[in-house]
C-alpha positions as CSV (number, residue, x, y, z in Angstrom):
1,M,-9.0,-12.8,26.8
2,R,-9.8,-9.5,27.5
3,S,-8.3,-6.3,26.6
4,P,-6.1,-3.9,28.5
5,L,-8.2,-0.7,27.6
6,D,-11.2,-3.5,28.4
7,R,-9.1,-4.4,32.0
8,L,-9.6,-0.9,32.9
9,R,-12.8,-0.4,32.1
10,H,-13.7,-3.0,34.1
11,A,-11.7,-2.3,37.1
12,L,-12.6,1.4,37.5
13,S,-16.2,1.1,36.8
14,F,-16.1,-1.9,39.3
15,E,-14.4,0.3,42.0
16,L,-16.3,3.3,41.4
17,I,-19.7,1.3,41.4
18,A,-18.4,-0.4,44.5
19,L,-17.6,3.2,46.6
20,L,-20.7,5.1,45.9
21,L,-22.8,2.0,47.8
22,I,-20.3,1.4,50.6
23,V,-18.9,4.6,51.7
24,P,-22.5,5.3,53.4
25,L,-23.4,1.9,54.0
26,G,-20.0,1.6,55.7
27,A,-20.9,4.4,57.6
28,A,-24.3,3.3,59.5
29,V,-23.2,0.2,60.1
30,F,-20.3,0.7,61.7
31,H,-21.3,3.9,63.0
32,M,-18.5,6.1,61.9
33,P,-18.3,9.4,60.0
34,M,-18.8,9.0,56.6
35,H,-15.1,11.1,55.8
36,D,-13.5,7.9,57.5
37,I,-15.7,5.2,55.9
38,G,-14.5,7.2,52.4
39,V,-10.8,7.4,53.2
40,V,-10.8,4.0,53.7
41,G,-12.9,3.5,50.6
42,I,-11.1,5.5,48.8
43,V,-7.5,3.5,50.0
44,S,-9.3,0.1,49.9
45,A,-11.0,1.1,46.1
46,T,-6.8,1.9,44.7
47,L,-5.5,-1.3,46.4
48,A,-8.3,-3.2,45.2
49,T,-7.9,-1.7,41.2
50,L,-4.6,-2.7,40.9
51,W,-4.5,-6.3,42.7
52,N,-8.2,-6.4,40.6
53,L,-6.0,-6.0,37.3
54,V,-3.1,-8.4,37.9
55,Y,-5.5,-10.6,39.3
56,N,-7.7,-10.3,37.0
57,Y,-5.4,-11.2,33.6
58,L,-3.3,-14.0,36.5
59,F,-7.3,-15.7,36.5
60,D,-7.5,-15.7,33.5
61,V,-3.9,-17.5,32.0
62,A,-4.8,-19.6,34.6
63,L,-8.6,-20.4,33.4
64,R,-7.5,-20.3,29.9
65,R,-4.6,-23.0,31.0
66,F,-6.1,-25.4,32.4
67,S,-9.7,-25.5,30.4
68,G,-9.2,-23.5,26.9
69,T,-11.4,-20.6,27.2
70,T,-11.9,-17.7,30.1
71,Q,-15.4,-18.0,29.7
72,K,-16.9,-18.6,33.5
73,S,-19.4,-21.0,35.0
74,P,-21.3,-19.7,38.2
75,R,-19.3,-22.2,40.5
76,L,-15.8,-20.7,39.0
77,R,-17.2,-17.3,39.5
78,V,-17.9,-18.3,43.4
79,L,-14.1,-19.4,43.6
80,H,-12.9,-16.2,41.6
81,A,-14.3,-14.1,43.8
82,V,-13.4,-15.5,47.2
83,L,-9.9,-15.9,46.3
84,F,-9.8,-12.2,45.1
85,E,-11.8,-11.1,48.7
86,T,-8.7,-13.3,50.5
87,G,-5.8,-11.4,49.4
88,L,-7.7,-8.2,49.4
89,L,-8.0,-8.8,53.5
90,I,-4.7,-9.6,53.7
91,V,-3.6,-6.6,52.8
92,L,-6.6,-3.9,54.0
93,M,-6.8,-5.3,57.5
94,P,-3.5,-3.5,58.9
95,F,-4.2,-0.4,57.0
96,I,-8.1,-0.3,58.6
97,A,-6.8,-0.9,61.9
98,W,-4.2,2.0,62.4
99,Y,-6.2,4.8,59.6
100,L,-9.5,4.3,62.2
101,G,-7.3,3.7,65.3
102,I,-8.6,0.1,66.1
103,S,-7.6,-3.0,67.2
104,L,-6.8,-5.9,65.0
105,W,-9.8,-7.8,65.8
106,Q,-12.3,-5.1,65.1
107,A,-10.1,-4.2,61.5
108,F,-10.7,-7.9,60.6
109,V,-14.6,-7.5,61.2
110,M,-15.3,-4.6,59.6
111,D,-12.8,-6.4,56.0
112,V,-14.6,-9.4,56.9
113,S,-18.0,-7.5,56.3
114,F,-17.0,-5.5,53.4
115,A,-15.3,-8.5,51.5
116,L,-18.7,-10.3,51.8
117,F,-20.7,-7.2,50.5
118,Y,-18.0,-7.5,47.7
119,M,-18.1,-10.6,47.3
120,V,-21.7,-10.7,46.3
121,Y,-21.3,-7.5,44.9
122,A,-18.7,-9.0,42.7
123,F,-20.4,-12.1,41.7
124,G,-23.1,-10.3,40.3
125,F,-21.6,-7.2,38.8
126,N,-18.7,-9.3,36.8
127,W,-21.7,-11.2,35.6
128,A,-23.7,-8.6,34.5
129,Y,-20.4,-7.0,32.9
130,D,-19.6,-10.5,30.7
131,K,-23.1,-10.0,29.6
132,A,-22.5,-6.4,28.4
133,F,-19.6,-6.7,27.6
134,P,-18.8,-10.8,25.7
135,L,-16.0,-11.9,24.1
136,P,-16.2,-12.9,20.5
137,E,-14.4,-16.2,22.2
138,W,-17.8,-16.7,23.8
139,R,-19.9,-16.7,20.8
140,A,-18.8,-20.0,19.8
141,T,-19.3,-22.0,23.4
142,P,-22.8,-22.2,25.0
143,A,-23.1,-19.9,27.7
144,A,-22.2,-21.1,31.0
145,E,-25.3,-20.6,33.2
């Protein structure tokens, strides 16, 4: 399993790169000022970073218990991303509605849009991260490509 320091590097790099992408993209798509999307992005990234640390640890513990390894197949990576974003959606939607002064429905649409972006981004980022920083235990097993 990954060390706490490696998990922190993963979570922080994930969120920083995502913010650089999502703030200008969200401002353009939703026709809102970049600073408003920036505040939503920073609060969301902070909550997501905390959730990321907890969620990935629990997911890896469960995965190791059921399969004996923490290596993820493409199919398991999809499940991993969907479950992560679902949990985050439940927490972030009320904040987005309150801060932007929009309805819960509008916040839901915005949050789902961000979640879809993040699911694709998470899949690609996590795959690249695992390639860049493979765990020693994975060298003993053939890669699940």
